All heavy atoms as an XYZ file, in Angstrom:
683
protein
N       0.823     -1.194      0.000
C       0.000      0.000      0.000
C       0.866      1.258      0.000
O       0.508      2.245     -0.620
C      -0.925     -0.055      1.224
C      -1.923      1.046      1.254
S      -3.121      0.793     -0.053
C      -4.224      2.096      0.267
N       1.988      1.183      0.694
C       2.875      2.339      0.751
C       3.464      2.633     -0.624
O       3.548      3.800     -1.028
C       4.015      2.086      1.760
O       3.440      1.798      3.022
C       4.900      3.299      1.873
N       3.825      1.582     -1.349
C       4.377      1.783     -2.689
C       3.329      2.355     -3.642
O       3.652      3.152     -4.517
C       4.929      0.477     -3.243
C       6.171      0.006     -2.528
C       6.216     -1.254     -1.964
C       7.289      0.824     -2.411
C       7.347     -1.686     -1.304
C       8.413      0.407     -1.752
C       8.443     -0.851     -1.201
O       9.571     -1.273     -0.551
N       2.089      1.943     -3.450
C       1.008      2.469     -4.291
C       0.799      3.957     -4.034
O       0.617      4.744     -4.974
C      -0.284      1.688     -4.031
C      -1.423      2.112     -4.898
C      -1.382      1.900     -6.271
C      -2.527      2.727     -4.358
C      -2.431      2.300     -7.079
C      -3.581      3.129     -5.160
C      -3.530      2.910     -6.523
N       0.843      4.375     -2.776
C       0.696      5.798     -2.455
C       1.879      6.605     -2.977
O       1.707      7.735     -3.456
C       0.546      5.990     -0.951
C      -0.790      5.568     -0.375
C      -0.788      5.721      1.137
C      -1.907      6.375     -0.985
N       3.074      6.041     -2.890
C       4.242      6.728     -3.448
C       4.141      6.832     -4.968
O       4.518      7.859     -5.553
C       5.530      6.002     -3.053
C       5.945      6.152     -1.598
C       7.149      5.271     -1.300
C       6.223      7.600     -1.269
N       3.626      5.789     -5.608
C       3.422      5.816     -7.056
C       2.399      6.878     -7.447
O       2.599      7.621     -8.412
C       2.987      4.437     -7.542
C       2.663      4.399     -9.002
C       3.675      4.485     -9.950
C       1.353      4.291     -9.435
C       3.382      4.452    -11.305
C       1.052      4.259    -10.777
C       2.068      4.337    -11.719
N       1.299      6.984     -6.694
C       0.298      8.020     -6.973
C       0.872      9.422     -6.763
O       0.593     10.340     -7.533
C      -0.942      7.812     -6.101
C      -1.863      6.675     -6.494
C      -2.998      6.554     -5.498
C      -2.408      6.870     -7.887
N       1.675      9.579     -5.725
C       2.315     10.875     -5.487
C       3.272     11.243     -6.604
O       3.331     12.392     -7.045
N       4.030     10.260     -7.089
C       4.949     10.498     -8.195
C       4.195     10.851     -9.474
O       4.593     11.762    -10.201
C       5.836      9.269     -8.410
C       6.867      9.370     -9.521
C       7.937     10.377     -9.139
C       7.472      8.025     -9.799
N       3.093     10.140     -9.728
C       2.273     10.462    -10.910
C       1.670     11.850    -10.805
O       1.578     12.580    -11.799
C       1.163      9.426    -11.082
S       1.742      7.846    -11.669
N       1.276     12.249     -9.601
C       0.720     13.581     -9.400
C       1.763     14.663     -9.691
O       1.491     15.637    -10.387
C       0.187     13.714     -7.974
C      -0.489     15.016     -7.693
C      -1.758     15.259     -8.172
C       0.141     15.989     -6.943
C      -2.386     16.464     -7.912
C      -0.471     17.185     -6.682
C      -1.752     17.427     -7.167
N       2.963     14.463     -9.188
C       4.032     15.445     -9.408
C       4.446     15.479    -10.878
O       4.614     16.563    -11.470
C       5.235     15.142     -8.493
C       6.445     15.965     -8.877
C       4.860     15.401     -7.051
N       4.591     14.322    -11.499
C       4.977     14.289    -12.914
C       3.878     14.864    -13.813
O       4.177     15.517    -14.812
C       5.311     12.859    -13.333
C       6.604     12.287    -12.766
C       6.789     10.850    -13.222
C       7.785     13.143    -13.159
N       2.627     14.634    -13.466
C       1.537     15.232    -14.225
C       1.518     16.748    -14.093
O       1.290     17.465    -15.068
N       1.791     17.234    -12.892
C       1.879     18.682    -12.701
C       3.040     19.293    -13.462
O       2.930     20.380    -14.034
N       4.165     18.592    -13.488
C       5.315     19.083    -14.252
C       5.048     19.050    -15.758
O       5.470     19.950    -16.489
C       6.559     18.268    -13.924
C       7.188     18.530    -12.566
C       8.328     17.552    -12.315
C       7.669     19.957    -12.469
N       4.359     18.016    -16.230
C       4.026     17.944    -17.655
C       3.058     19.051    -18.038
O       3.149     19.611    -19.124
C       3.420     16.581    -17.986
N       2.160     19.384    -17.140
C       1.226     20.477    -17.414
C       1.936     21.826    -17.393
O       1.679     22.681    -18.229
C       0.088     20.468    -16.393
C      -0.882     21.589    -16.564
C      -1.722     21.611    -17.658
C      -0.958     22.607    -15.642
C      -2.622     22.649    -17.835
C      -1.849     23.637    -15.800
C      -2.685     23.657    -16.905
N       2.853     22.000    -16.459
C       3.538     23.286    -16.329
C       4.578     23.497    -17.424
O       4.738     24.612    -17.928
C       4.198     23.385    -14.962
N       5.300     22.450    -17.800
C       6.340     22.624    -18.813
C       5.749     22.763    -20.197
O       6.259     23.524    -21.015
C       7.317     21.452    -18.768
O       6.673     20.265    -19.164
N       4.676     22.025    -20.502
C       3.915     22.178    -21.738
C       4.823     22.103    -22.970
O       4.882     23.032    -23.759
C       3.158     23.501    -21.702
C       1.785     23.383    -22.294
O       1.373     22.307    -22.677
N       1.085     24.490    -22.355
N       5.530     20.982    -23.118
C       6.447     20.836    -24.240
C       5.739     20.860    -25.588
O       6.304     21.287    -26.572
C       7.265     19.553    -24.083
O       6.402     18.437    -24.043
N       4.520     20.393    -25.669
C       3.691     20.566    -26.860
C       2.305     20.988    -26.393
O       2.017     21.021    -25.196
C       3.620     19.269    -27.677
O       2.794     18.338    -27.040
N       1.453     21.301    -27.331
C       0.137     21.811    -26.954
C      -0.707     20.774    -26.234
O      -1.463     21.096    -25.332
C      -0.612     22.288    -28.200
C      -0.085     23.561    -28.844
C      -0.844     23.842    -30.119
C      -0.215     24.713    -27.887
N      -0.579     19.529    -26.629
C      -1.467     18.513    -26.090
C      -0.868     17.723    -24.942
O      -1.583     16.993    -24.273
C      -1.912     17.578    -27.213
C      -2.661     18.342    -28.271
C      -2.060     18.670    -29.472
C      -3.943     18.782    -28.033
C      -2.730     19.395    -30.427
C      -4.636     19.513    -28.973
C      -4.032     19.814    -30.171
O      -4.691     20.548    -31.101
N       0.426     17.855    -24.690
C       0.996     17.160    -23.538
C       0.539     17.804    -22.240
O       0.512     17.142    -21.201
C       2.517     17.155    -23.606
O       3.019     18.460    -23.443
N       0.179     19.060    -22.280
C      -0.369     19.716    -21.097
C      -1.696     19.112    -20.678
O      -1.965     18.932    -19.490
N      -2.517     18.763    -21.652
C      -3.796     18.130    -21.343
C      -3.588     16.736    -20.762
O      -4.269     16.351    -19.814
C      -4.651     18.043    -22.606
C      -5.946     17.314    -22.422
C      -6.904     17.999    -21.489
O      -6.778     19.201    -21.246
O      -7.790     17.298    -20.983
N      -2.640     15.988    -21.299
C      -2.348     14.655    -20.770
C      -1.797     14.770    -19.350
O      -2.166     13.992    -18.467
C      -1.363     13.911    -21.690
C      -0.907     12.614    -21.074
C      -1.995     13.671    -23.041
N      -0.949     15.750    -19.105
C      -0.418     15.971    -17.759
C      -1.499     16.358    -16.778
O      -1.495     15.922    -15.622
N      -2.456     17.180    -17.218
C      -3.561     17.577    -16.357
C      -4.430     16.378    -15.996
O      -4.828     16.217    -14.835
C      -4.403     18.652    -17.047
C      -5.583     19.214    -16.279
C      -5.088     20.004    -15.079
C      -6.419     20.095    -17.167
N      -4.683     15.518    -16.973
C      -5.489     14.336    -16.687
C      -4.740     13.370    -15.774
O      -5.334     12.786    -14.866
C      -5.898     13.643    -17.981
C      -6.941     14.414    -18.752
S      -7.775     13.488    -20.015
C      -6.471     12.975    -21.073
N      -3.447     13.192    -15.989
C      -2.653     12.307    -15.140
C      -2.623     12.820    -13.705
O      -2.804     12.041    -12.758
C      -1.234     12.171    -15.691
C      -0.276     11.320    -14.878
C      -0.719      9.863    -14.916
C       1.128     11.477    -15.397
N      -2.431     14.115    -13.536
C      -2.380     14.676    -12.184
C      -3.729     14.582    -11.487
O      -3.792     14.280    -10.290
C      -1.913     16.127    -12.249
N      -4.812     14.799    -12.219
C      -6.123     14.737    -11.572
C      -6.495     13.297    -11.212
O      -7.058     13.048    -10.144
C      -7.186     15.358    -12.465
O      -7.360     14.609    -13.639
N      -6.172     12.339    -12.074
C      -6.465     10.939    -11.751
C      -5.626     10.479    -10.559
O      -6.129      9.803     -9.655
C      -6.225     10.051    -12.982
C      -7.309     10.319    -14.024
C      -6.211      8.579    -12.608
C      -7.041      9.675    -15.358
N      -4.350     10.861    -10.530
C      -3.486     10.460     -9.415
C      -3.925     11.136     -8.118
O      -3.935     10.496     -7.056
C      -2.036     10.812     -9.726
N      -4.304     12.397     -8.188
C      -4.774     13.095     -6.984
C      -6.066     12.511     -6.442
O      -6.234     12.363     -5.229
N      -6.967     12.162     -7.340
C      -8.223     11.543     -6.898
C      -7.987     10.145     -6.351
O      -8.647      9.730     -5.397
C      -9.224     11.517     -8.044
S      -9.822     13.145     -8.481
N      -7.058      9.412     -6.932
C      -6.708      8.102     -6.387
C      -6.077      8.205     -5.014
O      -6.304      7.373     -4.134
N      -5.295      9.247     -4.819
C      -4.674      9.487     -3.523
C      -5.732      9.790     -2.475
O      -5.703      9.263     -1.364
C      -3.701     10.634     -3.650
C      -2.574     10.647     -2.684
C      -2.337      9.762     -1.680
C      -1.531     11.593     -2.626
N      -1.207     10.108     -1.010
C      -0.692     11.230     -1.565
C      -1.213     12.717     -3.369
C       0.434     11.959     -1.227
C      -0.084     13.426     -3.029
C       0.733     13.052     -1.974
N      -6.693     10.647     -2.818
C      -7.784     10.938     -1.895
C      -8.642      9.702     -1.634
O      -9.116      9.496     -0.517
C      -8.659     12.065     -2.443
C      -8.095     13.473     -2.352
C      -9.010     14.447     -3.055
C      -7.913     13.874     -0.901
N      -8.834      8.890     -2.659
C      -9.630      7.677     -2.498
C      -8.942      6.693     -1.545
O      -9.605      6.013     -0.764
C      -9.858      7.026     -3.859
C     -10.869      5.913     -3.941
C     -12.247      6.429     -3.570
C     -10.895      5.343     -5.334
N      -7.620      6.640     -1.584
C      -6.905      5.743     -0.677
C      -6.974      6.230      0.769
O      -6.829      5.445      1.692
C      -5.453      5.609     -1.104
O      -4.759      6.818     -0.881
N      -7.212      7.525      0.962
C      -7.361      8.066      2.316
C      -8.767      7.877      2.862
O      -9.023      8.172      4.023
C      -7.004      9.552      2.331
C      -5.551      9.894      2.046
C      -5.358     11.388      1.948
C      -4.654      9.310      3.120
N      -9.704      7.440      2.008
C     -11.061      7.181      2.472
C     -12.031      8.324      2.232
O     -13.123      8.319      2.772
N     -11.644      9.296      1.439
C     -12.512     10.445      1.149
C     -13.092     10.231     -0.246
O     -12.692     10.879     -1.209
C     -11.719     11.766      1.226
C     -12.638     12.957      1.199
C     -10.862     11.798      2.474
N     -14.049      9.309     -0.350
C     -14.523      8.895     -1.668
C     -15.413      9.945     -2.332
O     -15.336     10.141     -3.542
C     -15.258      7.570     -1.566
O     -16.369      7.695     -0.711
N     -16.265     10.629     -1.577
C     -17.159     11.619     -2.183
C     -16.372     12.812     -2.721
O     -16.608     13.262     -3.854
C     -18.207     12.091     -1.178
C     -19.205     13.098     -1.718
C     -20.054     12.472     -2.811
C     -20.065     13.658     -0.622
N     -15.422     13.305     -1.966
C     -14.594     14.416     -2.427
C     -13.774     14.007     -3.640
O     -13.617     14.787     -4.578
C     -13.659     14.884     -1.296
O     -14.446     15.174     -0.145
C     -12.875     16.094     -1.708
N     -13.271     12.795     -3.632
C     -12.506     12.306     -4.766
C     -13.364     12.238     -6.024
O     -12.924     12.629     -7.103
C     -11.938     10.929     -4.432
O     -11.318     10.377     -5.546
N     -14.586     11.758     -5.896
C     -15.485     11.662     -7.040
C     -15.855     13.039     -7.576
O     -15.870     13.261     -8.787
C     -16.746     10.883     -6.663
C     -17.787     10.707     -7.753
C     -17.215      9.858     -8.878
C     -19.042     10.094     -7.189
N     -16.126     13.985     -6.691
C     -16.485     15.341     -7.119
C     -15.312     16.013     -7.821
O     -15.476     16.631     -8.883
C     -16.967     16.176     -5.912
C     -17.071     17.639     -6.253
C     -18.307     15.651     -5.424
N     -14.115     15.890     -7.270
C     -12.945     16.477     -7.906
C     -12.661     15.826     -9.260
O     -12.277     16.497    -10.216
C     -11.722     16.352     -7.006
C     -11.674     17.290     -5.817
C     -10.474     16.977     -4.947
C     -11.655     18.730     -6.263
N     -12.844     14.507     -9.342
C     -12.637     13.803    -10.600
C     -13.599     14.305    -11.664
O     -13.203     14.564    -12.802
C     -12.818     12.302    -10.364
C     -12.556     11.469    -11.578
C     -11.265     11.265    -12.008
C     -13.595     10.906    -12.273
C     -11.004     10.485    -13.119
C     -13.352     10.127    -13.387
C     -12.060      9.922    -13.807
N     -14.856     14.473    -11.306
C     -15.845     14.937    -12.279
C     -15.587     16.383    -12.695
O     -15.735     16.744    -13.857
C     -17.254     14.775    -11.712
C     -17.667     13.331    -11.600
S     -19.257     13.111    -10.826
C     -20.322     13.886    -12.007
N     -15.191     17.228    -11.752
C     -14.944     18.633    -12.072
C     -13.699     18.781    -12.939
O     -13.723     19.448    -13.973
C     -14.819     19.473    -10.782
C     -14.256     20.845    -11.075
C     -16.160     19.600    -10.112
N     -12.598     18.157    -12.535
C     -11.356     18.321    -13.274
C     -11.416     17.712    -14.660
O     -11.057     18.341    -15.643
C     -10.174     17.740    -12.506
C      -9.694     18.613    -11.388
C      -9.282     18.070    -10.191
C      -9.660     19.980    -11.527
C      -8.858     18.873     -9.159
C      -9.236     20.788    -10.504
C      -8.828     20.230     -9.319
O      -8.413     21.015     -8.308
N     -11.867     16.472    -14.755
C     -11.861     15.824    -16.058
C     -13.042     16.251    -16.915
O     -12.969     16.181    -18.132
C     -11.848     14.307    -15.903
C     -10.527     13.753    -15.433
C     -10.583     12.244    -15.409
C      -9.387     14.199    -16.301
N     -14.106     16.692    -16.306
C     -15.261     17.115    -17.087
C     -15.156     18.546    -17.551
O     -15.139     18.838    -18.740
N     -15.042     19.434    -16.619
C     -15.137     20.855    -16.939
C     -13.807     21.461    -17.362
O     -13.717     22.132    -18.388
C     -15.667     21.589    -15.711
C     -16.076     23.002    -15.968
C     -16.751     23.597    -14.760
O     -17.483     22.891    -14.073
O     -16.512     24.783    -14.522
N     -12.767     21.210    -16.586
C     -11.492     21.855    -16.882
C     -10.844     21.295    -18.141
O     -10.163     22.025    -18.855
C     -10.550     21.731    -15.690
C     -11.006     22.549    -14.505
S      -9.913     22.450    -13.117
C      -8.482     23.280    -13.740
N     -11.038     20.024    -18.430
C     -10.469     19.464    -19.653
C     -11.119     20.065    -20.894
O     -10.444     20.347    -21.879
C     -10.633     17.946    -19.673
O      -9.866     17.383    -18.668
N     -12.421     20.260    -20.845
C     -13.112     20.870    -21.983
C     -12.637     22.302    -22.187
O     -12.370     22.724    -23.317
C     -14.639     20.818    -21.763
C     -15.368     21.663    -22.785
C     -15.127     19.394    -21.821
N     -12.490     23.050    -21.108
C     -11.995     24.426    -21.228
C     -10.576     24.463    -21.766
O     -10.228     25.306    -22.595
C     -12.039     25.125    -19.871
C     -13.452     25.365    -19.393
O     -14.377     25.328    -20.235
O     -13.644     25.571    -18.191
N      -9.734     23.540    -21.309
C      -8.346     23.523    -21.753
C      -8.234     23.136    -23.223
O      -7.461     23.738    -23.969
C      -7.538     22.560    -20.876
C      -6.057     22.664    -21.084
C      -5.345     23.758    -20.626
C      -5.368     21.669    -21.755
C      -3.995     23.853    -20.830
C      -4.018     21.752    -21.961
C      -3.332     22.844    -21.489
O      -2.003     22.942    -21.702
N      -9.009     22.149    -23.654
C      -8.979     21.748    -25.060
C      -9.523     22.864    -25.947
O      -9.000     23.114    -27.034
C      -9.758     20.428    -25.259
C      -9.999     20.133    -26.716
C      -9.012     19.291    -24.621
N     -10.547     23.566    -25.491
C     -11.078     24.695    -26.252
C     -10.031     25.802    -26.379
O      -9.848     26.383    -27.454
C     -12.341     25.231    -25.581
C     -12.954     26.398    -26.303
C     -13.591     26.219    -27.520
C     -12.880     27.682    -25.778
C     -14.154     27.292    -28.193
C     -13.431     28.751    -26.438
C     -14.068     28.551    -27.647
O     -14.606     29.618    -28.304
N      -9.323     26.071    -25.293
C      -8.265     27.081    -25.347
C      -7.139     26.649    -26.275
O      -6.580     27.464    -27.010
C      -7.708     27.335    -23.952
O      -8.705     27.816    -23.108
N      -6.800     25.357    -26.261
C      -5.760     24.860    -27.162
C      -6.176     24.983    -28.615
O      -5.358     25.289    -29.478
C      -5.442     23.401    -26.849
C      -4.589     23.142    -25.630
C      -4.385     21.667    -25.451
C      -3.273     23.855    -25.726
N      -7.445     24.744    -28.890
C      -7.886     24.862    -30.282
C      -7.853     26.305    -30.745
O      -7.588     26.577    -31.917
C      -9.292     24.278    -30.441
O     -10.229     25.086    -29.773
N      -8.083     27.245    -29.855
C      -7.978     28.652    -30.243
C      -6.524     29.075    -30.449
O      -6.220     29.869    -31.332
C      -8.627     29.540    -29.180
C     -10.143     29.520    -29.139
C     -10.637     30.392    -27.996
C     -10.731     29.983    -30.446
N      -5.628     28.527    -29.650
C      -4.213     28.875    -29.777
C      -3.604     28.249    -31.028
O      -2.774     28.850    -31.697
C      -3.453     28.429    -28.507
C      -1.959     28.519    -28.699
C      -3.871     29.283    -27.341
N      -4.038     27.030    -31.358
C      -3.435     26.318    -32.478
C      -3.739     26.988    -33.811
O      -2.918     26.972    -34.719
C      -3.932     24.874    -32.499
N      -4.891     27.601    -33.947
C      -5.260     28.269    -35.195
C      -5.819     29.651    -34.862
O      -7.015     29.821    -34.702
C      -6.306     27.443    -35.943
C      -6.530     27.952    -37.357
O      -5.682     28.711    -37.844
O      -7.542     27.562    -37.953
N      -4.931     30.675    -34.736
C      -5.402     31.980    -34.260
C      -6.305     32.713    -35.259
O      -7.105     33.538    -34.858
C      -4.116     32.750    -34.006
C      -3.102     32.087    -34.851
C      -3.506     30.658    -34.961
N      -6.197     32.439    -36.549
C      -7.025     33.113    -37.538
C      -7.987     32.096    -38.142
O      -7.752     31.557    -39.212
C      -6.166     33.756    -38.627
C      -5.232     34.783    -38.068
C      -3.883     34.519    -37.971
C      -5.708     36.001    -37.632
C      -3.020     35.449    -37.457
C      -4.845     36.940    -37.109
C      -3.503     36.669    -37.018
N      -9.052     31.860    -37.415
C     -10.003     30.857    -37.862
C     -10.969     31.450    -38.870
O     -11.356     32.601    -38.777
C     -10.776     30.307    -36.676
C      -9.903     29.563    -35.703
C     -10.682     29.068    -34.512
O     -11.862     29.329    -34.391
N     -10.001     28.355    -33.645
N     -11.345     30.647    -39.817
C     -12.317     31.066    -40.817
C     -13.708     30.878    -40.227
O     -14.066     29.786    -39.807
C     -12.149     30.229    -42.083
C     -12.999     30.682    -43.208
C     -12.652     29.851    -44.442
N     -13.542     30.183    -45.523
C     -13.270     31.044    -46.472
N     -12.107     31.659    -46.460
N     -14.133     31.293    -47.415
N     -14.481     31.930    -40.185
C     -15.799     31.880    -39.573
C     -16.850     31.609    -40.633
O     -17.275     32.495    -41.361
C     -16.118     33.190    -38.854
C     -15.173     33.561    -37.724
C     -15.506     34.927    -37.181
C     -15.252     32.529    -36.637
N     -17.247     30.355    -40.737
C     -18.288     29.978    -41.676
C     -17.806     30.086    -43.111
O     -16.638     29.936    -43.423
N     -18.713     30.341    -44.025
C     -18.387     30.480    -45.436
C     -18.376     31.954    -45.874
O     -18.379     32.246    -47.042
C     -19.402     29.696    -46.279
C     -19.357     28.192    -46.025
C     -18.011     27.596    -46.410
O     -17.416     28.032    -47.401
O     -17.562     26.694    -45.687
N     -18.370     32.846    -44.905
C     -18.421     34.272    -45.226
C     -17.097     34.743    -45.791
O     -17.040     35.599    -46.661
C     -18.812     35.095    -43.984
C     -20.169     34.628    -43.466
C     -18.847     36.579    -44.293
C     -20.524     35.196    -42.141
N     -16.003     34.193    -45.294
C     -14.704     34.578    -45.784
C     -14.026     35.597    -44.890
O     -12.947     36.073    -45.215
N     -14.626     35.956    -43.791
C     -13.990     36.908    -42.880
C     -13.179     36.140    -41.842
O     -13.512     35.015    -41.484
C     -15.008     37.810    -42.209
S     -16.132     36.951    -41.123
N     -12.122     36.726    -41.382
C     -11.273     36.096    -40.372
C     -11.442     36.883    -39.083
O     -11.552     38.083    -39.075
C      -9.819     36.112    -40.812
C      -9.543     35.168    -41.950
C      -9.651     35.571    -43.263
C      -9.202     33.857    -41.703
C      -9.423     34.713    -44.314
C      -8.957     32.993    -42.733
C      -9.074     33.419    -44.037
O      -8.843     32.565    -45.062
N     -11.414     36.171    -37.975
C     -11.539     36.848    -36.695
C     -10.941     36.004    -35.593
O     -10.777     34.805    -35.714
N     -10.623     36.668    -34.519
C     -10.088     35.985    -33.360
C     -11.032     36.219    -32.201
O     -11.211     37.342    -31.744
C      -8.680     36.530    -32.999
C      -8.152     35.847    -31.747
C      -7.727     36.325    -34.152
N     -11.673     35.162    -31.774
C     -12.539     35.237    -30.586
C     -13.809     36.021    -30.776
O     -14.302     36.607    -29.812
N     -14.358     36.076    -31.965
C     -15.630     36.762    -32.157
C     -16.758     35.866    -31.675
O     -16.875     34.719    -32.070
C     -15.855     37.114    -33.632
C     -14.928     38.151    -34.237
C     -15.197     38.307    -35.719
C     -15.111     39.467    -33.536
N     -17.576     36.397    -30.821
C     -18.687     35.599    -30.298
C     -19.982     36.313    -30.603
O     -20.147     37.471    -30.435
C     -18.548     35.379    -28.783
C     -19.751     34.614    -28.243
C     -17.274     34.635    -28.485
């Protein structure tokens, strides 16, 4: 059990480092998911199952969608809006 907790802690730290270093656009998302899964597993091993489930749903559900949306805006800053032919950044 001790080795499992150390493994989860290591995955949490490595996921945080992968998110912070962001060597490519999509490795940050993988690091965020790794850190959130490891953190929730760590909380689950401590016996806090409801908090772990809520954090898992919030991080992987809401924050991942926001991060992927932000990555898609960064990857193509001059997106073509429909068939009109106008270019814009962040027009809503």
